[in-house]
C-alpha positions in Angstrom: 45.3 -41.7 51.8 42.2 -40.0 53.1 44.3 -37.6 55.1 46.4 -36.9 52.1 43.4 -36.3 49.8 41.9 -33.8 52.4 45.2 -32.1 52.6 45.4 -31.7 48.8 41.9 -30.3 48.7 42.8 -27.8 51.4 46.0 -26.9 49.5 44.1 -26.4 46.3 41.4 -24.2 47.9 43.5 -22.0 50.1 47.0 -22.1 48.7 46.0 -22.1 45.0 42.9 -20.0 45.2 43.5 -18.4 41.8 44.5 -21.6 40.0 42.1 -22.8 37.3 41.3 -26.5 37.2 40.6 -27.5 33.6 39.0 -30.7 34.8 36.0 -28.7 36.1 33.2 -27.3 34.1 33.6 -23.5 33.8 30.7 -21.4 32.6 31.9 -18.0 33.8 34.7 -15.8 32.6 38.2 -16.7 33.5 39.2 -13.1 34.0 38.3 -12.9 37.7 40.8 -15.8 38.2 43.5 -14.1 36.2 46.2 -11.5 36.7 46.1 -8.4 34.4 48.7 -5.8 33.3 47.9 -3.0 30.9 51.0 -1.2 29.6 54.1 -1.7 27.4 54.6 -4.6 25.1 57.8 -6.4 26.2 58.2 -7.8 29.7 60.7 -10.2 31.1 60.0 -12.8 33.8 61.3 -10.6 36.5 59.1 -7.7 35.5 56.1 -10.0 35.3 56.3 -10.9 38.9 55.9 -7.2 39.9 53.4 -5.7 37.4 50.5 -8.2 37.4 47.5 -7.6 39.6 44.5 -9.7 40.3 41.4 -8.8 38.2 37.9 -9.1 39.6 35.6 -8.3 36.6 34.0 -10.7 34.2 34.9 -8.5 31.2 37.8 -6.3 30.3 37.0 -3.2 28.3 39.5 -0.3 27.7 37.9 0.9 24.4 40.2 2.0 21.6 43.7 2.0 23.0 47.2 1.5 21.7 48.2 -0.1 25.0 48.8 -3.8 25.4 46.8 -6.1 27.7 48.8 -8.9 29.4 46.9 -11.7 31.1 48.4 -14.4 33.3 46.5 -17.7 33.8 47.5 -20.5 36.1 46.1 -23.9 35.6 46.3 -27.1 37.6 44.8 -30.4 36.3 43.7 -32.2 39.4 42.5 -35.2 37.4 44.4 -38.3 36.2 43.3 -37.7 32.6 44.8 -35.8 29.8 42.5 -32.9 29.2 42.1 -30.8 26.0 40.3 -27.5 26.3 39.7 -24.4 24.2 40.6 -20.9 25.4 37.9 -18.6 23.9 38.0 -14.9 23.4 34.5 -13.5 23.2 35.3 -10.7 20.8 36.0 -11.3 17.1 37.4 -7.8 16.7 40.7 -8.3 18.4 43.6 -7.6 16.0 46.5 -9.3 17.7 46.3 -12.1 20.4 49.6 -13.8 21.3 49.9 -16.9 23.5 53.1 -17.4 25.4 54.4 -20.2 27.6 55.5 -19.7 31.2 59.0 -18.7 30.1 57.5 -16.2 27.6 58.1 -18.3 24.5 55.6 -17.4 21.8 53.4 -20.5 21.1 50.8 -19.1 18.7 49.4 -15.9 17.3 45.7 -15.2 16.5 43.4 -12.3 15.8 42.3 -10.3 12.7 45.8 -9.5 11.6 47.3 -13.0 12.2 44.6 -15.5 11.5 45.0 -18.0 8.7 42.5 -19.1 6.1 41.5 -22.1 8.2 39.8 -19.9 10.8 36.3 -21.2 11.1 34.8 -19.8 14.4 33.4 -16.4 15.3 35.6 -16.2 18.4 39.3 -16.5 18.4 40.5 -19.6 20.2 43.6 -21.4 21.4 43.7 -25.2 22.0 45.3 -26.1 25.3 46.5 -29.6 26.5 46.7 -30.3 30.2 48.5 -33.3 31.5 47.3 -35.2 34.6 48.1 -33.6 37.9 50.1 -30.9 36.2 50.4 -27.3 36.8 51.0 -24.8 33.9 50.9 -21.1 33.4 50.2 -19.1 30.2 50.6 -15.5 29.2 48.3 -13.7 26.8 49.0 -10.5 25.1 46.1 -8.6 23.4 46.4 -5.4 21.3 44.2 -3.5 18.8 45.0 -0.2 17.2 41.8 0.1 15.0 39.1 -1.6 17.1 38.0 -1.5 20.8 39.7 -3.9 23.2 36.6 -5.4 24.9 36.4 -9.2 25.7 35.8 -11.9 28.1 37.8 -15.1 28.4 36.3 -18.6 28.7 37.5 -22.2 28.9 35.3 -24.5 26.8 34.9 -28.1 25.7 35.8 -28.3 22.0 32.7 -30.2 20.8 30.1 -28.1 22.6 31.9 -24.9 21.7 31.9 -25.7 17.9 28.3 -26.7 18.0 27.2 -23.4 19.7 29.5 -21.4 17.3 27.9 -23.0 14.2 24.4 -22.3 15.6 25.4 -18.7 16.2 26.8 -18.4 12.7 23.6 -19.8 11.2 21.5 -17.2 13.1 23.8 -14.3 12.2 23.9 -15.3 8.5 20.1 -15.7 8.4 19.6 -12.2 9.9 22.2 -10.7 7.5 20.3 -12.5 4.6 17.1 -10.9 5.7 18.7 -7.4 5.7 20.4 -8.2 2.4 17.0 -9.1 0.8 15.6 -5.8 2.2 18.6 -3.9 0.7 18.0 -5.4 -2.8 14.3 -4.7 -2.5 15.0 -1.1 -1.6 17.4 -0.6 -4.5 15.0 -2.1 -6.9 12.2 0.1 -5.7 14.4 3.1 -6.0 15.0 2.4 -9.6 11.3 1.6 -10.3 9.8 4.6 -8.3 12.6 7.1 -8.8 12.6 7.6 -5.1 15.9 8.6 -3.5 14.9 7.6 0.0 14.7 3.9 -1.1 18.1 4.2 -2.8 19.8 5.7 0.3 18.1 3.2 2.6 19.6 0.4 0.4 23.0 2.0 0.7 22.6 2.3 4.5 21.7 -1.4 4.7 24.7 -2.2 2.6 27.0 -0.2 4.9 25.4 -1.8 7.9 25.8 -5.4 6.5 29.5 -4.7 5.7 30.1 -3.3 9.2 28.2 -6.0 11.0 29.8 -8.8 9.1 33.1 -7.8 10.6 31.6 -6.9 14.0 30.0 -10.3 14.2 33.1 -12.2 13.0 31.5 -13.4 9.7 34.0 -11.6 7.5 36.9 -13.1 9.5 35.5 -16.6 8.7 34.5 -16.4 5.0 36.9 -13.9 3.5 40.6 -14.3 2.7 43.0 -13.5 5.4 44.8 -10.9 3.2 41.5 -9.0 2.8 40.8 -9.1 6.5 44.2 -7.6 7.3 43.5 -4.7 5.0 39.9 -4.4 6.0 40.8 -4.2 9.7 42.6 -0.9 9.2 39.5 0.8 7.7 37.3 1.0 10.7 37.0 4.8 10.6 35.9 5.0 6.9 33.4 2.2 7.5 31.8 3.9 10.5 31.7 7.3 8.6 30.1 5.7 5.6 27.5 4.1 7.9 26.6 7.4 9.5 26.6 9.2 6.1 24.2 6.7 4.4 21.9 6.8 7.5 21.9 10.6 7.3 21.1 10.6 3.6 18.3 8.2 4.0 16.8 10.0 7.0 16.9 13.5 5.4 15.1 12.3 2.3 12.6 10.1 4.1 11.7 13.0 6.5 11.2 15.3 3.5 13.9 17.7 4.5 13.0 20.2 1.8 9.8 21.0 3.7 11.5 21.7 7.0 14.5 24.1 7.0 15.9 23.1 10.4 16.1 19.4 9.4 17.8 20.3 6.1 20.4 22.4 7.9 21.1 19.6 10.4 21.6 16.8 7.9 23.7 19.0 5.6 25.9 19.9 8.6 26.3 16.2 9.4 27.5 15.5 5.9 30.0 18.3 6.1 31.3 17.2 9.4 31.7 13.6 8.2 33.6 14.8 5.1 36.0 16.8 7.3 36.6 13.8 9.6 37.3 11.6 6.7 39.8 14.0 5.3 41.7 15.0 8.5 41.4 12.2 11.0 44.4 9.9 11.2 43.3 6.2 11.6 46.6 5.5 13.4 45.9 8.0 16.2 44.2 6.6 19.3 41.7 9.4 19.6 40.5 9.3 16.0 38.1 6.4 16.4 36.8 7.9 19.6 35.9 11.1 17.8 34.1 9.2 15.1 32.2 7.2 17.7 31.2 10.3 19.6 30.0 11.8 16.3 27.9 8.8 15.7 26.5 9.0 19.3 25.5 12.6 18.8 24.1 11.9 15.3 21.8 9.0 16.3 20.4 11.0 19.2 19.7 14.0 17.0 18.5 11.8 14.2 15.8 10.4 16.5 14.9 13.9 17.6 14.6 15.0 14.0 12.1 12.2 13.3 10.0 13.4 16.3 10.3 17.0 15.1 9.3 16.1 11.5 6.3 14.2 12.8 5.2 17.3 14.8 5.6 19.4 11.7 3.2 17.2 9.8 5.3 14.6 8.1 3.0 11.6 8.9 5.4 8.9 7.7 7.9 9.9 10.4 5.9 8.0 13.0 7.2 4.6 11.7 10.6 6.1 11.2 10.6 7.0 14.9 9.5 3.4 15.8 12.0 1.7 13.5 15.0 3.9 14.3 14.0 3.9 18.0 14.6 0.2 18.1 18.0 0.6 16.5 18.8 3.6 18.6 19.0 1.5 21.8 21.4 -1.0 20.2 23.6 1.8 18.8 23.8 3.4 22.2 24.9 0.1 23.7 27.6 -0.4 21.0 28.9 3.1 21.5 29.1 2.8 25.3 31.0 -0.5 24.8 33.3 1.0 22.1 34.2 4.0 24.4 35.1 1.6 27.2 32.4 3.0 29.5 30.8 -0.4 30.1 30.8 -4.0 28.8 27.3 -4.6 27.7 27.8 -6.1 24.2 29.4 -9.3 25.5 25.9 -10.4 26.3 24.3 -9.0 23.1 26.9 -9.4 20.3 24.3 -9.5 17.6 21.7 -7.1 19.1 22.3 -4.5 16.3 21.6 -7.1 13.6 18.4 -8.2 15.3 17.4 -4.5 15.8 18.1 -3.7 12.2 16.1 -6.7 11.0 13.1 -5.4 13.0 13.8 -1.9 11.8 13.8 -3.1 8.2 10.5 -4.8 8.7 9.1 -1.7 10.3 10.4 0.6 7.6 9.1 -1.7 4.9 5.7 -0.9 6.4 6.8 2.8 6.5 7.4 2.7 2.8 4.0 1.2 2.2 2.5 3.7 4.7 4.2 6.5 2.9 2.4 5.7 -0.3 -0.9 5.2 1.6 -0.3 8.7 3.0 0.4 10.0 -0.5 -2.7 8.2 -1.8 -4.8 9.7 0.9 -3.3 13.1 0.2 -4.1 12.6 -3.5 -7.7 11.8 -2.6 -7.9 14.9 -0.5 -6.4 17.0 -3.3 -8.8 15.3 -5.8 -11.7 16.0 -3.5 -10.7 19.7 -3.1 -10.1 19.9 -6.9 -13.5 18.4 -7.5 -15.1 20.9 -5.1 -13.2 23.7 -6.7 -14.3 22.5 -10.2 -17.9 22.3 -9.0 -17.5 25.9 -7.6 -15.9 27.1 -10.8 -18.5 25.3 -12.8 -21.2 27.0 -10.8 -19.6 30.4 -11.4 -19.2 29.6 -15.1 -22.8 28.5 -15.4 -23.9 31.6 -13.7 -21.7 33.7 -16.0 -23.0 31.8 -19.0 -26.5 32.3 -17.9 -25.9 36.1 -17.5 -24.2 36.2 -20.9 -26.9 34.1 -22.5 -29.6 36.4 -21.2 -27.5 39.3 -22.5 -27.0 37.6 -25.9 -30.7 36.6 -26.1 -31.6 40.2 -25.4 -29.2 41.4 -28.0 -30.4 38.7 -30.4 -34.0 39.7 -29.9 -33.1 43.3 -30.4 -31.2 42.3 -33.5 -34.2 40.3 -34.7 -36.5 43.2 -34.0 -34.2 45.5 -35.9 -33.8 43.0 -38.8 -37.6 42.6 -38.8 -38.0 46.3 -39.0 -35.5 46.5 -41.8 -37.2 43.8 -43.8 -40.5 45.4 -43.0 -39.3 48.8 -44.3 -37.8 47.1 -47.4 -41.2 45.5 -48.0 -43.0 48.7 -47.5 -40.6 50.6 -49.7 -41.1 48.0 -52.5 -44.8 48.2 -52.0 -44.6 52.0 -52.4 -42.6 51.5 -55.6 -45.2 49.0 -56.8 -48.0 51.5 -56.1 -46.2 54.3 -57.9 -45.6 52.0 -60.9 -49.2 50.9 -60.9 -50.3 54.5 -60.7 -48.1 55.5 -63.5 -49.3 52.5 -65.5 -52.9 53.5 -65.0 -52.2 57.0 -66.3 -50.4 56.1 -69.5 -52.7 55.5 -72.6 -50.1 53.4 -74.5 -50.4 49.6 -74.4 -46.7 48.9 -74.9 -45.9 51.2 -72.0 -48.5 49.5 -69.8 -47.0 46.1 -70.6 -43.5 47.3 -69.7 -44.9 48.6 -66.4 -46.5 45.2 -65.8 -43.2 43.4 -66.4 -41.4 45.7 -64.1 -44.2 45.4 -61.5 -43.9 41.5 -61.6 -40.1 41.7 -61.1 -40.4 44.0 -58.2 -43.2 41.9 -56.8 -40.9 38.8 -57.0 -38.4 40.6 -54.7 -41.1 42.0 -52.4 -42.7 38.5 -52.0 -39.5 37.2 -50.4 -39.7 39.8 -47.6 -43.4 39.1 -47.2 -42.7 35.4 -46.6 -39.7 36.2 -44.4 -41.8 38.4 -42.1 -44.4 35.7 -41.6 -41.9 33.3 -40.1 -39.6 33.3 -37.1 -36.4 32.8 -39.1 -34.8 35.8 -40.8 -32.1 33.9 -42.5 -33.7 31.3 -44.8 -36.9 31.1 -46.8 -39.0 28.0 -47.4 -38.9 28.0 -51.2 -42.1 25.9 -51.6 -44.2 28.5 -49.8 -42.4 31.4 -51.6 -42.8 29.9 -55.1 -46.5 29.1 -54.4 -47.2 32.7 -53.5 -45.2 34.0 -56.4 -47.1 31.8 -58.9 -50.4 32.8 -57.4 -49.6 36.5 -57.9 -48.4 35.9 -61.5 -51.5 33.9 -62.4 -53.7 36.6 -60.9 -51.9 39.4 -62.7 -51.5 37.6 -66.0 -55.0 36.0 -65.9 -53.7 32.5 -66.7 -55.8 30.4 -64.4 -56.2 27.6 -66.9 -52.5 26.7 -66.8 -51.7 23.8 -64.5 -48.6 23.8 -62.3 -46.6 20.8 -61.1 -44.2 21.6 -58.3 -41.5 19.5 -56.6 -39.8 21.8 -54.2 -37.9 20.5 -51.1 -35.5 23.2 -50.1 -34.8 26.3 -48.1 -32.5 29.0 -49.3 -30.9 32.2 -47.8 -32.9 35.3 -48.6 -30.3 36.6 -51.1 -30.5 33.4 -53.3 -34.2 33.2 -52.8 -34.6 36.7 -54.4 -32.5 35.6 -57.4 -34.6 32.4 -57.9 -37.8 34.5 -57.6 -36.6 36.8 -60.4 -35.6 33.9 -62.6 -38.9 32.1 -62.1 -40.8 35.4 -62.7 -39.1 35.8 -66.1 -39.4 32.2 -67.2 -43.0 31.7 -66.1 -44.0 35.1 -67.7 -42.4 34.0 -71.0 -44.3 30.7 -70.8 -47.5 32.5 -70.1 -47.0 34.9 -73.1 -45.5 32.6 -75.8 -45.8 28.9 -75.0 -49.5 28.2 -75.1 -51.8 29.0 -78.1 -55.1 28.7 -76.2 -53.8 29.6 -72.7 -53.9 25.9 -71.7 -51.0 23.8 -70.7 -48.7 22.7 -68.0 -45.7 24.1 -66.3 -43.4 22.0 -64.1 -41.1 23.4 -61.5 -38.4 21.4 -59.6 -36.0 22.7 -57.0 -33.8 20.1 -55.3 -30.3 19.2 -54.1 -28.1 16.7 -55.9 -24.8 16.0 -54.3 -23.2 19.4 -53.6 -25.3 21.2 -56.2 -28.7 22.9 -56.1 -30.8 22.3 -59.3 -33.7 24.3 -60.6 -35.7 22.8 -63.5 -38.5 24.7 -65.3 -40.3 23.1 -68.2 -43.6 23.8 -70.0 -45.8 21.8 -72.4 -45.8 24.7 -74.9 -44.6 25.0 -78.5 -41.2 26.2 -77.8 -39.4 29.0 -79.6 -36.5 29.9 -81.8 -33.6 30.7 -79.4 -31.8 32.8 -82.1 -34.7 35.2 -82.3 -35.4 35.4 -78.5 -31.9 35.2 -77.2 -31.5 39.0 -77.1 -34.7 39.6 -75.1 -34.3 41.6 -71.9 -35.9 38.8 -69.8 -33.5 36.0 -71.0 -30.5 38.3 -70.7 -31.6 39.1 -67.1 -31.9 35.4 -66.3 -28.5 34.5 -67.7 -26.8 37.4 -66.0 -28.3 36.4 -62.6 -27.3 32.8 -63.0 -23.7 33.7 -64.0 -22.9 36.7 -61.9 -25.0 36.3 -58.8 -25.6 32.5 -58.4 -22.2 31.6 -59.9 -24.0 28.7 -61.7 -24.7 27.4 -65.2 -27.8 27.4 -67.4 -29.0 25.1 -70.2 -32.1 25.6 -72.3 -33.9 23.3 -74.7 -36.5 25.2 -76.8 -36.8 23.0 -79.8 -40.3 21.6 -79.1 -41.1 22.5 -75.6 -39.1 24.8 -73.4 -37.0 23.3 -70.6 -34.5 25.3 -68.6 -32.0 23.7 -66.1 -30.0 25.9 -63.8 -27.3 24.5 -61.5 -25.7 26.5 -58.6 -24.0 25.8 -55.3 -25.4 26.5 -51.9 
């Protein structure tokens, strides 16, 4: 028995060197223990003997190809137990995987185009049953017209495989959820801030999530099989949409309107993508390769555009370079894998989703950094504006100071001229008064002398306003208290009525024109009181000048005997007073002369 056992081991090791024992634990790919043929679809048993060749690599990668990959696997169960194993394809993107028996009888189909709704694992699998001490052979045929043919082949225990597959699904879904949250956040911000870069970044993340769900095998698990069959044929539009949204986001984030070369590059990319979408036939083998090469060129130039924009002063480009630089490495690995140049993604199936999650976090900082930059720029602009305002204020103040000096000079000159005018008016009035007095002294007739005295008092009332005006700094208004005091003193002196007592309540200033009219009115009324009100030249005259609401009121009353208005109404003095009140002051006059004389005059300012 010992000799027989040793013989069987020798036979197994040397005679059946490429035979796979399912009773052993296999961690490596089965492809180095398989026979491979890449060519036409249908083969009979005789042809199979001649076309298969041993395969030495852990992975098989021929990129996008319309060829068929045939795999021959020989098994020998050296144990006395019935063994159940799972044959696992590492790629979830394979469209058609057929399992045949040793006599080329089709046992089962799997893959994106043939899976059923009960598919629950990322990888495509076949369950195999090995009888004790039995030898069996299986043929596998793999084809994909729309996705790269890139896979490894493993023999796994069912329980451990399903556990690892569930763990991987959980991680992938968690990462996709993070990116989905960032997508929604970007779209919300775009609506709130009216910023197109947020909107296009949200679209880019949507395109990436949609593409990665298929690439990672999540779509194949959780979506209906009919949808997956249709979706598998749209690889080229998905990749083009991913490149387009990435370009739109980058061009707006890098402020393309400020840099002409960047604007030209991204607009050229958009045109090229549009042409490829219109003219590339998804059924042609080379179409996907053209799109993948376009993507490779784009991601390289996209990164260079970020660097160029940063050198041109777009500060926010530094975090764009960091974020996209992380994704750049994963894209390069995917492209190399898709072109069939190397099999690197077998070890890093979800590297892009990890890289995009990190990129999303970095770019979330970039968005915040962008507004910090804008805030700093705003502060700089505010600072410059403040400095400019201070400078302009200084210029304005200097100009105001110059103009003020000029205006003050002109005002002083005007005041001097006005003072000279008033002075000349006063002197002219004084000359007239002197001439009247001279003429009065020369006439022998008493009535004529009295007329000259009345005229003299009227002219003096006018001249007195200019005398008061010239004694003050203001040439616009006259203090009526001072003016009336001087006017009364002159009348008392001229008329010789020093026994008459005056009560004055005067709280007002008036313009020179109105002051002259008030002086003439007071001259007439006080003169009349002096001449006719008092029998023994004793009595009291009260003068009030005040403001009530929007009216000025002048009240003049005496303690005399009054007079008959009908007899005196036609006197020249009263006619002059009424004319001045009506025509010049635009006011009203009331007189009560029944016992004592009281005159009230109302006029507006």
